[in-house]
Each structure stands twice: as structure tokens, then as C-alpha cells.
N, C-alpha and C positions, 0 to 999 in steps of 0.2 A: 387465976394462974393456970388452972386445969384447962380452960378454954384456949389460952395462949399456947400451951403445950400441944394440945390436939391439933390446933391450926398449924403449928410448926411441923409436926409429924406429917400431917396431910400435905403440906407444901413440899416437904422433902420427898415424899412418895411420888407426888405429881412430877416433880423435877426429875426424879430417877426414871420414871416411865417415859417421860418426854425425851430424855437423853437416849434411852434404849430404842425408842421408836425412830429417832433421827440418825442413828448410826448408819454407816454405809451399808447398802444392800449387798446381798451375796453376789459374788462375782461368778460369771459363767463364761465359758469359752464359746466363741462364735466362729463358724466356718462360712466363708462366703465364696461363691463362684460367680464370675462375670464372663459372659460369652460375647465376644465381639464378632459381628457378622463377617462373612467372607467376601462381601462385595468390594468393588474397587474403592480405595481411599477410606475404608471403614475404620482404620486404626487411628489412634491419637497419641500425641505426646503431652497432652494437657494434664493438669492436676485434677484428680477425680476425688470427690467426697461422697459420702453415703450416710443417710440417716434412716434408721429402721426403728419401728415401735410396734408394740402390740396394741390391742384395743384400749388398754389402759396400762399405766405403769411408766417406767423410765424409757427414755429414747436413747438408742445406741447411736452416737455421732462419731464418725471417723472423718476427720478433716483432710487426710491424705491417705486414701485407700492403699496406695502402693506401699506405704510404710508397714502395712500388715501382710505384705506379700510372702508367699510360701514357695515360689518357683525357684529354680536353680539360680545361682549367682550369675549376674550378667543378663538375666532374662529381660526382654523388652515388653513391658506390660501394655495391655490394651491395643495390641496390634491385630491386623486383619486375620480373622479366623481363630484367634486365641481363645482358650478356655483358661482363664487366670484364677488362681486359688489364693485365698487370703485367710488369715487366722489371727484372732486376738481376743482380749478379755474385755468385758463390760458388765454393767449391772444386769442381773438376771431379769428376764421378762416373765410375768406371771402366766402368760398364755402365748399362743403362736404369734411370731412376728408377722405382721400382716400389712403394715403401711410402710412405704418406701419412697425416699426421695434421693435420686441419683443426680449429681451435678458435676459438670465439667467447668473449669474456669476459663476455657476457650483460649488457653495460652499454648505456646510451643510452635514448632515447625508445622505440625499437622494438627490444628485445633479441632476440626470436625471429627465426630465419632459416631458410628452406627452400632448401637447396642442391641443384641438379640434378647438376652435375659439376664436376670440377677436372681441368685438363689442364696438364701440365708438359713443356716441351721444353728440353733442354740443347742449345744450339747447338754445332756442331762446333768443335773446338779442336785444332790440330795434327793428330795421327793419330787423334783421337777423332771419330767421326761424330756427327751430330745424332741425338738419341734422344728419343722422346716417349712418354709414358704418359698415358692418360686413365682416371680413376676415376669410375664412377657413384657418386654420393653418395645422391641421392634420399631425403633425410632432413631433419627439423627439427633444428637446433641450438638448442634451447630447453629450459628447465626446465618449461614449462607445456604442452608438446606431446610426445607419444610420439616417440622413446624416452626423453624426459626427460633428455637429456644435452647438454652444450655442446661435445662433441668427437665427430668422426667419424674413425675410423681405418679405412683400407683397405689391404689387402695385395694385391699383384699381380705379384710377381716371376715372370718367365717367361711372363706372359700379356700380349702386346701388344694395343693397341687402336687402331683407326683414328680419325683426327681426325673431328670432327662435320662 
């Protein structure tokens, strides 16, 4: 009987710790800047998505970046020469956000888009300091312009970058 009781207590403790470990991660606020180049036809009306992750831990996935927009009402995002600002919440990353995938769905009146850079800042939360990474994109996200891709993937873990 004592062995059964000990096993029951051990199982209950295990389940408690398992539940505690699988609860939602702390939420952090992310600020994102996207710079569209000033060249002719650089802007887009396409839907843009963004994925960002640290060397380990959760991935921040935004399926419609414009929905996080922080510009004035009526602002036209991702237009020629724009520096667009976005803000939202996601699971905190344990270290600097350093891998990024930016994707255009190629839709709209002007599907091609020339992106200069993307910068992501995870604002400090509790014991986590604010962390920023900037990726130079300098590429068309278009099927009719080289490199004929709608996605730009950049890796940069361990390589910090200063803000513009």
C-alpha cells in the first residue's frame, strides 16, 4: 500500500511539473521596422508575412504584417521609400532574434517589392533585456525580377547590427 501511495504522489508531482512546464511562455512586445527602397516600382500591395526566431526557442510568426501596423489611419504600407512601423505581442525569445523569413504573397496591383531592410526589437520583459537585430535584405521579392523569389531568408545569429 505504501508503494502505491508513493507512486501516486510521484505521478501527481510529475504531472504538476509537466503542466507548469507546458504553460504558455511569457509574452513580449515586438517592434518591427521595414524599409522599402526608393527605386522605381519598389512598393507593393501584396500581403506580407514575417517569421523571426532566435538561435533557439519559439518562432514569432506574423501572417499579415500590416495587421500589426502602427502608422496613421489610411497609411499605405510597403510603398516606395517608406519606413513602416509595426508592433505586437508574441512569445518571448530567450536571446537575440537572429533568423528572419520575409514573404510576399505576390498578390495585388503591384506585386513586386524591393526591400532594403527589416529590423526587429524584442522589448525587455522581466529579466530579459531588449534585443534588436537588423537584416539587410536589399532584394526584390518578385517573380519577374531577380532572384525571382517571393521570399527572403536571412540568418544572423551571433552577429549584432546597429540601428539605422
